[in-house]
N, CA and C atoms as a LAMMPS dump frame, in Angstrom:
ITEM: TIMESTEP
0
ITEM: NUMBER OF ATOMS
285
ITEM: BOX BOUNDS ff ff ff
-5.0000000000000000e+02 5.0000000000000000e+02
-5.0000000000000000e+02 5.0000000000000000e+02
-5.0000000000000000e+02 5.0000000000000000e+02
ITEM: ATOMS id mol type element x y z
1 1 1 N -156.887 231.295 -444.783
2 1 2 C -157 230.107 -445.288
3 1 3 C -156.152 229.493 -445.86
4 2 1 N -154.736 229.666 -445.22
5 2 2 C -153.733 229.027 -444.683
6 2 3 C -153.89 228.439 -443.972
7 3 1 N -154.623 228.8 -442.861
8 3 2 C -154.471 228.31 -441.143
9 3 3 C -155.302 226.687 -441.315
10 4 1 N -156.742 226.779 -442.125
11 4 2 C -157.385 226.041 -442.51
12 4 3 C -156.959 224.874 -442.934
13 5 1 N -156.12 224.84 -444.604
14 5 2 C -155.809 224.307 -445.128
15 5 3 C -154.608 223.427 -444.288
16 6 1 N -153.946 223.814 -443.08
17 6 2 C -153.067 223.309 -442.765
18 6 3 C -153.689 222.187 -441.745
19 7 1 N -155.138 222.917 -441.098
20 7 2 C -155.786 222.119 -440.498
21 7 3 C -156.119 220.456 -441.356
22 8 1 N -156.505 220.687 -442.359
23 8 2 C -157.056 220.137 -443.079
24 8 3 C -155.901 219.411 -443.708
25 9 1 N -154.458 219.219 -443.61
26 9 2 C -153.67 218.918 -444.257
27 9 3 C -152.848 219.053 -445.073
28 10 1 N -153.361 219.723 -446.146
29 10 2 C -152.654 220.744 -446.949
30 10 3 C -152.057 221.227 -448.155
31 11 1 N -151.112 221.417 -446.254
32 11 2 C -150.084 222.439 -446.323
33 11 3 C -148.987 221.643 -445.86
34 12 1 N -147.518 221.688 -446.721
35 12 2 C -146.471 221.433 -446.013
36 12 3 C -145.513 222.581 -445.198
37 13 1 N -145.612 222.6 -444.165
38 13 2 C -144.299 223.853 -443.723
39 13 3 C -142.494 223.63 -443.442
40 14 1 N -141.86 224.251 -444.322
41 14 2 C -140.79 224.016 -444.194
42 14 3 C -139.743 223.388 -445.415
43 15 1 N -138.779 224.03 -445.375
44 15 2 C -137.9 223.51 -446.398
45 15 3 C -138.058 222.107 -446.843
46 16 1 N -137.595 221.626 -445.887
47 16 2 C -137.53 220.328 -445.835
48 16 3 C -138.671 219.332 -446.319
49 17 1 N -139.405 219.237 -445.944
50 17 2 C -140.809 219.17 -446.306
51 17 3 C -140.958 219.565 -447.645
52 18 1 N -140.895 221.019 -448.439
53 18 2 C -141.452 221.093 -449.477
54 18 3 C -140.142 220.523 -450.647
55 19 1 N -138.996 220.648 -449.761
56 19 2 C -137.962 219.542 -450.728
57 19 3 C -138.363 218.385 -451.004
58 20 1 N -138.796 217.506 -450.127
59 20 2 C -139.329 216.206 -450.51
60 20 3 C -140.349 215.912 -451.337
61 21 1 N -141.462 217.312 -450.958
62 21 2 C -142.654 216.893 -451.698
63 21 3 C -142.19 216.857 -453.482
64 22 1 N -141.493 218.054 -453.12
65 22 2 C -141.132 218.89 -454.951
66 22 3 C -140.285 217.465 -455.753
67 23 1 N -140.051 216.435 -454.949
68 23 2 C -139.133 215.901 -455.396
69 23 3 C -140.17 214.457 -456.323
70 24 1 N -141.624 214.357 -455.621
71 24 2 C -142.597 213.941 -455.695
72 24 3 C -143.902 214.525 -456.71
73 25 1 N -144.582 213.856 -456.287
74 25 2 C -145.716 214.702 -457.365
75 25 3 C -146.577 214.992 -455.784
76 26 1 N -147.57 216.231 -456.738
77 26 2 C -148.547 216.418 -455.54
78 26 3 C -148.5 218.081 -454.76
79 27 1 N -146.923 218.398 -454.839
80 27 2 C -146.884 219.961 -454.739
81 27 3 C -147.649 220.583 -455.697
82 28 1 N -148.004 221.406 -455.286
83 28 2 C -148.634 222.799 -456.748
84 28 3 C -148.182 223.931 -456.463
85 29 1 N -147.91 224.698 -455.428
86 29 2 C -147.861 225.96 -455.319
87 29 3 C -146.909 226.026 -453.74
88 30 1 N -145.878 226.994 -453.83
89 30 2 C -144.824 227.049 -452.988
90 30 3 C -144.904 228.688 -452.674
91 31 1 N -144.839 228.95 -451.101
92 31 2 C -144.739 230.251 -450.797
93 31 3 C -143.25 230.164 -450.101
94 32 1 N -141.78 231.015 -450.592
95 32 2 C -140.725 230.844 -450.207
96 32 3 C -140.591 232.476 -449.431
97 33 1 N -140.206 232.533 -447.538
98 33 2 C -140.055 233.66 -447.15
99 33 3 C -139.053 234.821 -447.943
100 34 1 N -139.443 235.932 -447.967
101 34 2 C -138.379 237.016 -448.713
102 34 3 C -137.315 236.918 -447.835
103 35 1 N -137.513 236.708 -446.382
104 35 2 C -135.856 236.785 -445.61
105 35 3 C -135.5 235.641 -445.475
106 36 1 N -135.677 234.314 -445.726
107 36 2 C -135.42 233.2 -446.49
108 36 3 C -133.816 233.694 -446.2
109 37 1 N -133.117 232.227 -445.401
110 37 2 C -131.436 232.61 -445.477
111 37 3 C -131.246 232.452 -447.52
112 38 1 N -130.039 232.681 -447.518
113 38 2 C -129.658 232.536 -448.833
114 38 3 C -129.475 230.59 -448.839
115 39 1 N -128.741 230.132 -448.304
116 39 2 C -128.991 229.032 -448.206
117 39 3 C -130.018 228.065 -448.48
118 40 1 N -131.637 228.238 -447.744
119 40 2 C -132.684 228.128 -447.867
120 40 3 C -133.281 227.847 -449.565
121 41 1 N -132.826 229.75 -449.663
122 41 2 C -133.584 229.456 -451.093
123 41 3 C -132.305 228.677 -451.808
124 42 1 N -131.414 228.862 -451.461
125 42 2 C -130.657 228.03 -453.021
126 42 3 C -131.168 226.292 -453.038
127 43 1 N -131.348 225.809 -451.785
128 43 2 C -131.812 224.017 -451.451
129 43 3 C -133.513 224.673 -452.461
130 44 1 N -134.522 225.488 -452.045
131 44 2 C -135.999 225.255 -452.979
132 44 3 C -135.873 225.851 -454.22
133 45 1 N -135.251 226.876 -454.224
134 45 2 C -135.891 227.722 -455.49
135 45 3 C -135.677 226.869 -457.434
136 46 1 N -134.358 226.959 -457.353
137 46 2 C -134.193 225.631 -458.054
138 46 3 C -134.616 224.028 -458.899
139 47 1 N -134.913 223.752 -457.363
140 47 2 C -135.59 222.41 -457.682
141 47 3 C -136.794 222.996 -457.578
142 48 1 N -137.792 223.959 -457.38
143 48 2 C -138.611 224.301 -457.732
144 48 3 C -139.269 224.773 -459.154
145 49 1 N -137.864 225.377 -459.882
146 49 2 C -137.753 226.101 -461.289
147 49 3 C -137.79 224.272 -462.172
148 50 1 N -136.476 223.418 -461.902
149 50 2 C -136.681 222.641 -462.08
150 50 3 C -137.879 221.433 -462.874
151 51 1 N -138.607 221.412 -461.529
152 51 2 C -139.475 220.682 -461.548
153 51 3 C -140.991 221.376 -462.576
154 52 1 N -140.539 222.41 -462.238
155 52 2 C -142.116 223.358 -463.382
156 52 3 C -143.191 223.931 -461.953
157 53 1 N -142.364 223.835 -461.172
158 53 2 C -143.982 224.2 -459.628
159 53 3 C -143.84 225.36 -459.361
160 54 1 N -144.92 225.96 -459.436
161 54 2 C -145.224 227.825 -459.271
162 54 3 C -144.888 228.243 -458.209
163 55 1 N -144.043 229.031 -457.936
164 55 2 C -144.181 229.803 -456.339
165 55 3 C -143.972 231.072 -456.255
166 56 1 N -143.724 231.681 -455.112
167 56 2 C -143.793 233.173 -454.97
168 56 3 C -142.97 233.588 -453.545
169 57 1 N -142.187 234.603 -453.912
170 57 2 C -140.94 234.638 -453.092
171 57 3 C -141.508 236.109 -452.141
172 58 1 N -142.672 235.956 -451.475
173 58 2 C -143.192 236.686 -450.597
174 58 3 C -143.693 236.481 -449.385
175 59 1 N -144.074 237.639 -448.122
176 59 2 C -143.83 237.606 -447.117
177 59 3 C -142.603 237.382 -446.522
178 60 1 N -142.928 237.619 -445.219
179 60 2 C -141.566 236.949 -444.244
180 60 3 C -141.746 235.919 -443.353
181 61 1 N -140.559 235.154 -442.59
182 61 2 C -140.825 234.22 -442.106
183 61 3 C -142.077 233.922 -441.003
184 62 1 N -141.973 234.776 -440.347
185 62 2 C -143.091 235.033 -439.531
186 62 3 C -144.026 235.186 -439.945
187 63 1 N -144.419 235.515 -440.619
188 63 2 C -145.926 235.77 -441.262
189 63 3 C -146.453 234.376 -442.164
190 64 1 N -145.192 233.453 -442.433
191 64 2 C -145.475 232.012 -443.185
192 64 3 C -145.904 231.438 -442.062
193 65 1 N -145.041 231.252 -440.623
194 65 2 C -145.644 230.522 -439.84
195 65 3 C -146.77 230.868 -439.172
196 66 1 N -147.267 232.114 -439.062
197 66 2 C -148.099 232.321 -438.375
198 66 3 C -149.583 231.679 -439.332
199 67 1 N -149.156 231.828 -440.345
200 67 2 C -150.455 231.58 -441.49
201 67 3 C -150.861 230.151 -440.998
202 68 1 N -149.93 229.38 -440.58
203 68 2 C -150.516 227.905 -440.246
204 68 3 C -150.27 227.617 -438.799
205 69 1 N -149.57 228.912 -437.602
206 69 2 C -150.16 228.494 -436.566
207 69 3 C -148.44 227.834 -436.367
208 70 1 N -147.399 228.007 -437.1
209 70 2 C -145.717 228.063 -436.23
210 70 3 C -145.39 229.036 -436.072
211 71 1 N -144.069 228.135 -435.876
212 71 2 C -143.223 229.301 -435.569
213 71 3 C -142.334 229.793 -437.018
214 72 1 N -141.772 231.008 -436.832
215 72 2 C -141.338 230.904 -438.712
216 72 3 C -140.427 230.171 -439.309
217 73 1 N -141.291 230.001 -440.815
218 73 2 C -140.685 229.02 -441.856
219 73 3 C -140.23 229.514 -442.917
220 74 1 N -139.294 229.005 -443.508
221 74 2 C -138.672 229.453 -444.873
222 74 3 C -139.807 229.338 -445.912
223 75 1 N -140.266 228.094 -446.453
224 75 2 C -141.041 227.368 -446.89
225 75 3 C -142.423 226.723 -446.821
226 76 1 N -143.326 227.034 -447.421
227 76 2 C -144.915 226.129 -446.841
228 76 3 C -145.24 225.779 -448.792
229 77 1 N -145.087 224.649 -448.706
230 77 2 C -145.746 224.201 -449.298
231 77 3 C -147.614 224.147 -450.036
232 78 1 N -148.612 223.572 -450.687
233 78 2 C -149.866 223.597 -450.82
234 78 3 C -149.741 222.301 -451.952
235 79 1 N -150.372 221.29 -451.181
236 79 2 C -150.702 219.912 -451.618
237 79 3 C -151.941 219.728 -452.034
238 80 1 N -152.805 220.995 -452.523
239 80 2 C -154.206 220.851 -452.727
240 80 3 C -154.513 221.787 -454.179
241 81 1 N -154.74 220.818 -455.162
242 81 2 C -154.501 222.143 -456.458
243 81 3 C -155.59 223.212 -456.13
244 82 1 N -157.102 222.596 -455.805
245 82 2 C -157.612 224.029 -455.555
246 82 3 C -157.471 225.353 -455.309
247 83 1 N -156.825 224.982 -454.241
248 83 2 C -156.481 225.914 -453.236
249 83 3 C -155.083 226.277 -453.761
250 84 1 N -154.834 225.486 -454.167
251 84 2 C -152.91 226.066 -455.227
252 84 3 C -153.328 227.546 -456.248
253 85 1 N -154.527 227.163 -456.907
254 85 2 C -155.003 227.686 -458.225
255 85 3 C -155.677 229.4 -457.451
256 86 1 N -156.612 229.074 -456.053
257 86 2 C -156.551 230.794 -455.599
258 86 3 C -155.648 230.987 -455.089
259 87 1 N -154.84 230.49 -454.29
260 87 2 C -153.903 231.511 -454.04
261 87 3 C -153.077 231.917 -454.436
262 88 1 N -152.64 230.99 -456.019
263 88 2 C -151.43 231.631 -457.161
264 88 3 C -152.591 232.987 -457.345
265 89 1 N -153.608 233.145 -457.701
266 89 2 C -154.58 234.339 -458.287
267 89 3 C -154.365 235.345 -457.158
268 90 1 N -154.596 235.147 -455.771
269 90 2 C -154.277 235.795 -454.571
270 90 3 C -152.962 236.974 -455.188
271 91 1 N -152.125 235.985 -455.108
272 91 2 C -150.969 236.523 -454.994
273 91 3 C -150.593 236.893 -456.415
274 92 1 N -151.293 237.118 -457.365
275 92 2 C -151.101 237.774 -458.64
276 92 3 C -151.863 238.884 -458.349
277 93 1 N -152.809 239.263 -457.838
278 93 2 C -153.408 240.161 -457.175
279 93 3 C -152.398 241.854 -456.178
280 94 1 N -152.036 241.029 -455.462
281 94 2 C -151.061 241.463 -454.526
282 94 3 C -149.848 241.997 -455.603
283 95 1 N -149.65 241.393 -456.27
284 95 2 C -148.195 241.599 -456.907
285 95 3 C -148.939 242.717 -457.739
C-alpha cells in the first residue's frame, strides 16, 4: 500500500522532508523507524507532538525504506488524508 502511495506522490521519505512538511499543512501521519538514531528521533518526534500530527514508532529503517522502494529511512510521512486514516487503523491493529 505504501509503495503505491509513493508512486502516487502521497508519501514523503526521510527525516528532512517530514520535518519540512510538519511545519506546513498537509502531513497526516508519520512512521518513525524504531531503530532511527536518537538525533533523528529528537528532530522529528517533538515537532510532530507540538503540531499534533499522529505518528507511530514502528518497523526498522530498512523495512520503511523497502516499503517505498528506497534504502533505509528514519521517517516516512503520509500526505493523503484517507491513506493516513487507513494506515493509522492498521497500526492500531498491530499494537
